[in-house]
C-alpha positions as CSV (number, residue, x, y, z in Angstrom):
1,X,-6.0,-21.8,80.5
2,X,-5.4,-18.0,80.8
3,X,-8.2,-15.6,81.3
4,X,-7.6,-12.0,80.3
5,X,-8.6,-9.4,82.9
6,X,-8.4,-5.6,82.7
7,X,-6.6,-3.4,85.2
8,X,-7.2,0.3,85.2
9,X,-4.5,2.9,85.7
10,X,-5.7,6.5,85.5
11,X,-8.6,5.5,83.3
12,X,-6.3,3.5,80.9
13,X,-6.8,-0.3,80.4
14,X,-3.9,-2.7,81.0
15,X,-4.5,-6.4,80.3
16,X,-3.3,-8.9,82.9
17,X,-3.7,-12.6,83.6
18,X,-2.7,-15.1,86.2
19,X,0.4,-17.1,85.3
20,X,2.5,-19.2,87.7
21,X,0.1,-17.9,90.5
22,X,1.1,-14.3,89.8
23,X,-0.2,-11.4,87.9
24,X,1.4,-10.9,84.5
25,X,0.8,-7.7,82.6
26,X,0.8,-6.8,78.9
27,X,4.0,-4.9,78.3
28,X,2.6,-3.2,75.2
29,X,-0.3,-1.8,77.3
30,X,2.1,-0.5,79.9
31,X,4.3,1.1,77.3
32,X,1.2,2.8,75.8
33,X,0.0,4.1,79.1
34,X,3.4,5.5,80.2
35,X,4.6,7.0,77.0
36,X,1.4,7.8,75.1
37,X,3.1,6.4,72.0
38,X,1.0,5.7,69.0
39,X,3.3,2.8,68.2
40,X,3.8,1.1,71.5
41,X,4.9,-2.2,69.9
42,X,7.8,-0.6,68.1
43,X,8.7,1.4,71.2
44,X,8.9,-1.9,73.1
45,X,10.9,-3.7,70.4
46,X,13.5,-0.8,70.5
47,X,13.6,-0.8,74.3
48,X,14.0,-4.5,74.5
49,X,16.9,-4.3,72.1
50,X,18.5,-1.5,74.1
51,X,18.2,-3.4,77.4
52,X,19.8,-6.4,75.9
53,X,22.7,-4.4,74.5
54,X,23.2,-2.8,77.9
55,X,23.6,-6.2,79.5
56,X,20.1,-6.7,80.9
57,X,19.5,-10.0,79.1
58,X,17.5,-11.3,82.1
59,X,14.7,-8.9,81.2
60,X,14.1,-10.7,77.9
61,X,14.6,-14.1,79.5
62,X,11.9,-13.3,82.1
63,X,9.3,-12.3,79.5
64,X,6.5,-14.7,78.8
65,X,4.4,-15.0,75.6
66,X,0.9,-15.4,77.0
67,X,-2.4,-15.4,75.1
68,X,-4.4,-12.2,75.9
69,X,-7.7,-11.1,74.4
70,X,-7.3,-8.2,71.9
71,X,-9.9,-5.5,70.9
72,X,-11.2,-7.8,68.2
73,X,-12.3,-10.4,70.8
74,X,-9.6,-12.9,69.7
75,X,-6.6,-14.0,71.8
76,X,-3.1,-13.5,70.6
77,X,0.3,-14.3,72.1
78,X,1.6,-11.1,73.8
79,X,4.8,-10.2,75.6
80,X,3.9,-10.2,79.3
81,X,5.9,-9.7,82.5
82,X,5.5,-10.3,86.2
83,X,5.6,-7.4,88.7
84,X,9.4,-7.7,89.3
85,X,10.4,-7.7,85.6
86,X,7.9,-5.0,84.8
87,X,9.5,-2.8,87.5
88,X,12.8,-3.1,85.6
89,X,11.2,-2.2,82.3
90,X,9.4,0.8,83.8
91,X,12.7,2.1,85.2
92,X,14.0,2.3,81.6
93,X,11.1,4.5,80.4
94,X,11.5,8.2,80.9
95,X,8.0,9.2,81.9
96,X,6.5,11.4,84.6
97,X,3.9,8.7,85.1
98,X,6.6,6.1,86.0
99,X,6.6,6.7,89.8
100,X,2.8,6.7,90.2
101,X,2.6,3.6,88.0
102,X,5.2,1.8,90.1
103,X,3.2,2.5,93.3
104,X,0.1,1.2,91.5
105,X,1.9,-1.9,90.3
106,X,3.2,-2.6,93.8
107,X,-0.3,-2.3,95.2
108,X,-1.7,-4.7,92.6
109,X,1.1,-7.2,93.3
110,X,0.6,-7.0,97.0
111,X,-3.1,-7.6,96.6
112,X,-2.4,-10.8,94.7
113,X,-0.1,-12.0,97.5
114,X,-2.9,-11.4,99.9
115,X,-5.4,-13.3,97.7
116,X,-3.1,-16.3,97.5
117,X,-2.9,-16.4,101.3
118,X,-6.6,-15.8,101.7
119,X,-8.6,-16.6,98.5
120,X,-11.8,-15.1,100.1
121,X,-10.2,-11.6,99.6
122,X,-10.3,-12.1,95.8
123,X,-14.0,-12.9,96.0
124,X,-14.6,-9.8,98.1
125,X,-12.7,-7.6,95.8
126,X,-14.5,-8.9,92.8
127,X,-17.9,-8.3,94.5
128,X,-16.8,-4.8,95.3
129,X,-15.7,-4.1,91.7
130,X,-19.1,-5.2,90.3
131,X,-20.8,-3.1,93.0
132,X,-18.8,0.0,92.0
133,X,-19.7,-0.6,88.4
134,X,-23.3,-0.3,89.3
135,X,-24.4,-4.0,89.1
136,X,-27.4,-4.9,91.3
137,X,-26.8,-7.2,94.3
138,X,-28.9,-10.1,92.9
139,X,-26.9,-10.1,89.6
140,X,-23.6,-9.9,91.5
141,X,-24.5,-13.0,93.5
142,X,-25.4,-15.0,90.3
143,X,-22.2,-13.8,88.7
144,X,-20.1,-14.9,91.7
145,X,-21.8,-18.3,91.8
146,X,-21.2,-18.6,88.0
147,X,-17.5,-17.9,88.6
148,X,-17.3,-20.7,91.2
149,X,-19.1,-23.2,88.9
150,X,-16.8,-22.3,86.0
151,X,-13.7,-22.8,88.1
152,X,-15.1,-26.2,89.3
153,X,-15.6,-27.2,85.6
154,X,-12.2,-26.1,84.4
155,X,-10.6,-28.0,87.3
156,X,-12.5,-31.1,86.2
157,X,-11.3,-30.6,82.6
158,X,-7.7,-30.3,83.8
159,X,-8.0,-33.5,85.8
160,X,-9.3,-35.3,82.7
161,X,-6.5,-34.3,80.3
162,X,-7.4,-30.8,78.9
163,X,-4.1,-29.1,78.4
164,X,-3.9,-26.4,75.7
165,X,-5.9,-23.2,75.6
166,X,-7.6,-24.6,72.5
167,X,-9.0,-27.6,74.5
168,X,-10.8,-25.2,76.8
169,X,-12.1,-23.0,74.0
170,X,-13.5,-26.0,72.1
171,X,-15.2,-27.4,75.2
172,X,-16.6,-24.0,76.2
173,X,-17.9,-23.4,72.6
174,X,-19.7,-26.7,72.7
175,X,-21.5,-25.8,76.0
176,X,-22.4,-22.4,74.6
177,X,-23.8,-23.9,71.4
178,X,-25.9,-26.4,73.4
179,X,-27.2,-23.6,75.7
180,X,-27.6,-20.6,73.4
181,X,-27.2,-22.0,69.9
182,X,-24.1,-19.9,69.3
183,X,-20.4,-19.9,70.2
184,X,-19.0,-17.3,72.7
185,X,-17.4,-15.3,69.9
186,X,-20.6,-15.3,67.9
187,X,-22.6,-14.3,71.0
188,X,-20.2,-11.4,71.6
189,X,-20.8,-10.2,68.1
190,X,-24.6,-10.4,68.6
191,X,-24.2,-8.2,71.7
192,X,-21.8,-5.8,70.0
193,X,-18.9,-6.6,72.3
194,X,-15.2,-6.6,71.6
195,X,-12.7,-6.8,74.4
196,X,-15.4,-6.8,77.1
197,X,-16.2,-10.0,79.1
198,X,-19.3,-11.7,77.7
199,X,-20.6,-12.9,81.1
200,X,-20.4,-9.3,82.5
201,X,-22.9,-8.4,79.8
202,X,-25.4,-11.2,80.5
203,X,-28.7,-10.7,82.2
204,X,-30.0,-12.8,85.1
205,X,-31.5,-15.5,82.9
206,X,-28.4,-15.8,80.7
207,X,-26.2,-16.3,83.8
208,X,-28.6,-18.9,85.1
209,X,-28.6,-20.9,81.9
210,X,-24.8,-20.6,81.7
211,X,-24.5,-22.0,85.2
212,X,-26.9,-24.8,84.5
213,X,-24.9,-25.8,81.3
214,X,-21.6,-25.8,83.0
215,X,-22.8,-27.5,86.2
216,X,-24.5,-30.2,84.1
217,X,-21.3,-30.7,82.1
218,X,-19.3,-31.2,85.3
219,X,-21.7,-33.8,86.6
220,X,-21.7,-35.6,83.2
221,X,-17.9,-35.8,83.3
222,X,-18.0,-37.3,86.8
223,X,-20.7,-39.7,86.0
224,X,-19.2,-41.0,82.7
225,X,-15.6,-40.6,83.9
226,X,-14.7,-39.0,80.5
227,X,-11.1,-38.4,79.5
228,X,-9.4,-36.4,76.8
229,X,-8.9,-38.4,73.6
230,X,-5.2,-38.4,73.3
231,X,-5.3,-39.9,69.8
232,X,-7.3,-37.0,68.4
């Protein structure tokens, strides 16, 4: 399962996700930030063709199609690249923002390496991010506990045969309907959200109910030793 996160470079949003234990970034978002183009997708298609013609076929070979959340709240397959490949792409973009962006990218990549070596750093950085956004301490602690419970649940699903992104979406929707009476996408519409993370816009009680629903689901899986229906 991929979870879309947002990185900020000079007040501009760049979508990213963890894939193969590394940060992978939306190339379209990077193009838009560096060029200011109103048609970043076309710019990227032209640049990709140019790189291939110049003999840099490994750039295309190292690009992954990953599902990232778009502004409409839905997830679409998007061209993404890891830090190394993105460096090569950025070098081909004539922009005064290129050098500051490469320094920013190197910093983000280095932080990910640190997090792999010491997972506690990722938790600390997340706490600090929420604090800087103005969330109260009690809310942050509930949010962090909710993240841990969610990870425990998704690990359990993976052990029991959940494979595709759709598996996780269906299972998550069922828990949400049982807890709140609506699916996550319906809930986001009720709250007027688009790309924003739904759980970051929940109050204390919503977070508590979400944790209870996901924790109870984990325990049910373990008690009943449920497995994915491979014939479905």
